[in-house]
C-alpha positions in Angstrom: 53.3 13.2 -61.5 56.9 12.6 -60.4 56.0 9.1 -59.1 54.5 8.3 -62.5 57.5 9.6 -64.4 60.0 7.7 -62.3 58.0 4.5 -62.2 57.6 4.7 -58.5 53.9 3.8 -58.5 54.3 1.7 -55.4 55.1 4.8 -53.3 51.9 6.5 -54.7 49.9 3.4 -53.7 51.4 3.5 -50.2 50.4 7.1 -49.8 46.8 6.2 -51.0 46.7 3.4 -48.4 46.3 0.7 -51.0 49.2 -1.3 -49.6 48.2 -1.0 -45.9 44.8 -2.4 -46.5 46.1 -5.3 -48.6 43.2 -4.8 -51.0 44.7 -4.0 -54.4 48.3 -3.2 -54.5 48.3 -4.6 -58.0 44.9 -3.1 -59.0 44.8 -1.2 -62.3 44.4 2.5 -62.4 40.8 3.7 -62.9 39.4 6.7 -64.7 36.0 8.1 -65.8 35.8 8.9 -69.5 33.6 11.9 -68.8 36.1 13.3 -66.4 38.8 12.8 -69.0 36.8 14.7 -71.6 36.1 17.5 -69.1 39.7 17.7 -68.0 40.8 18.1 -71.6 38.2 20.8 -72.3 38.9 22.8 -69.2 42.7 22.2 -68.7 44.0 21.1 -72.1 45.1 17.7 -70.6 43.7 14.9 -68.5 45.0 13.5 -65.3 44.4 10.8 -62.7 41.7 11.6 -60.0 42.3 10.4 -56.4 38.7 9.7 -55.8 38.7 7.1 -58.7 41.4 5.1 -56.9 39.9 4.7 -53.5 39.6 1.1 -52.5 36.4 -0.5 -53.6 35.2 2.5 -55.7 34.1 1.5 -59.2 31.9 4.4 -60.3 32.4 8.1 -60.8 30.6 10.3 -58.2 30.3 13.2 -60.6 29.0 11.4 -63.7 27.5 8.1 -62.4 29.6 6.2 -64.9 31.4 3.0 -64.3 35.1 3.6 -64.1 37.3 2.3 -66.8 40.5 0.4 -65.9 44.0 0.7 -67.3 46.7 -1.7 -66.2 50.2 -0.6 -65.5 52.8 -2.6 -67.4 54.5 -5.2 -65.2 57.9 -3.7 -66.0 56.6 -0.4 -64.6 56.8 3.0 -66.2 60.5 3.1 -66.8 61.3 4.5 -70.3 57.8 6.0 -70.6 57.5 9.8 -70.1 54.1 9.7 -68.4 51.1 7.4 -68.3 47.8 9.2 -68.9 44.3 7.8 -68.6 42.9 6.3 -71.8 39.9 7.6 -73.7 37.3 4.8 -74.2 33.6 5.6 -74.1 31.8 5.3 -70.8 29.0 3.1 -69.7 26.3 4.4 -67.5 26.1 2.6 -64.2 22.7 0.9 -64.4 23.1 -2.5 -62.8 21.1 -3.1 -59.5 24.1 -2.8 -57.3 25.1 0.6 -58.9 23.0 2.6 -56.4 25.0 1.0 -53.6 28.3 1.4 -55.5 27.5 5.1 -56.2 26.7 5.7 -52.5 29.9 4.0 -51.4 31.8 6.2 -53.9 30.2 9.3 -52.5 31.0 8.4 -49.0 34.6 7.5 -49.9 35.1 10.8 -51.8 33.6 12.8 -48.9 36.0 11.2 -46.5 38.9 11.9 -48.9 37.9 15.6 -49.2 37.3 16.0 -45.4 41.1 16.0 -44.8 40.6 14.4 -41.4 43.6 14.0 -39.2 44.9 10.4 -38.7 43.6 8.6 -35.7 46.2 7.1 -33.3 46.1 3.3 -33.7 45.9 2.6 -30.0 43.0 5.1 -29.6 41.2 3.5 -32.5 41.7 0.0 -31.2 40.4 1.0 -27.7 37.3 2.6 -29.2 36.5 -0.6 -31.2 37.2 -2.9 -28.2 35.0 -0.8 -25.9 32.1 -0.6 -28.4 32.3 -4.3 -29.1 32.3 -5.1 -25.4 29.4 -2.8 -24.8 27.4 -4.6 -27.5 28.1 -8.0 -25.8 30.7 -9.4 -28.1 32.9 -10.7 -25.3 33.5 -14.2 -23.9 33.2 -15.1 -20.3 36.9 -14.2 -19.7 36.2 -10.6 -20.8 38.1 -11.1 -24.1 36.4 -10.3 -27.4 34.7 -13.2 -29.1 36.0 -12.6 -32.7 33.9 -15.4 -34.2 30.8 -13.8 -32.9 31.9 -10.4 -34.2 32.8 -11.9 -37.7 29.4 -13.7 -37.8 27.5 -10.4 -37.0 29.5 -8.4 -39.5 28.9 -11.0 -42.3 25.2 -11.0 -41.4 24.9 -7.2 -41.3 26.6 -6.8 -44.7 24.8 -9.9 -46.3 28.1 -11.7 -46.8 29.4 -8.6 -48.6 27.3 -9.2 -51.7 28.3 -6.8 -54.5 31.4 -5.7 -52.7 34.4 -5.5 -55.0 36.6 -7.6 -52.7 33.9 -10.0 -51.4 36.0 -13.2 -51.5 38.9 -11.5 -49.7 36.6 -10.2 -47.0 35.0 -13.6 -46.5 38.4 -15.2 -46.2 39.5 -12.7 -43.6 
């Protein structure tokens, strides 16, 4: 709440990991209309939910509704006491990719709530390198063949069809 009051939304996005992954530092805030209504009924006010702001999550796990978006003014929140989620009506998530999006939202929320300790970057890198080498993704000089890895990842995820950041993932 203090970050929203002071206009320091960048710090909030840093803590959520939105800057580190470079997918969406300027993305709008998202909210579920049904969660907003429940929050008002139960608490007398509504608030932002962390699980609605996880990268790539576009539907609410609790209500199967597509999340609504609310942009932050470019000048920030200075001069505004607090920015709350809006109150538009919700649309049920019924498009073919919604089953996939709902499952992705569930997995993301479960990871958020698991409160897992951070993994050391060197340890994580070693695990990835060892597993990729074990699967045969290495060149004749024992270094990883990143083109082969990229091709396999694109094939496995069907070129990231229905992913929110498909074009960015394909460029990477």
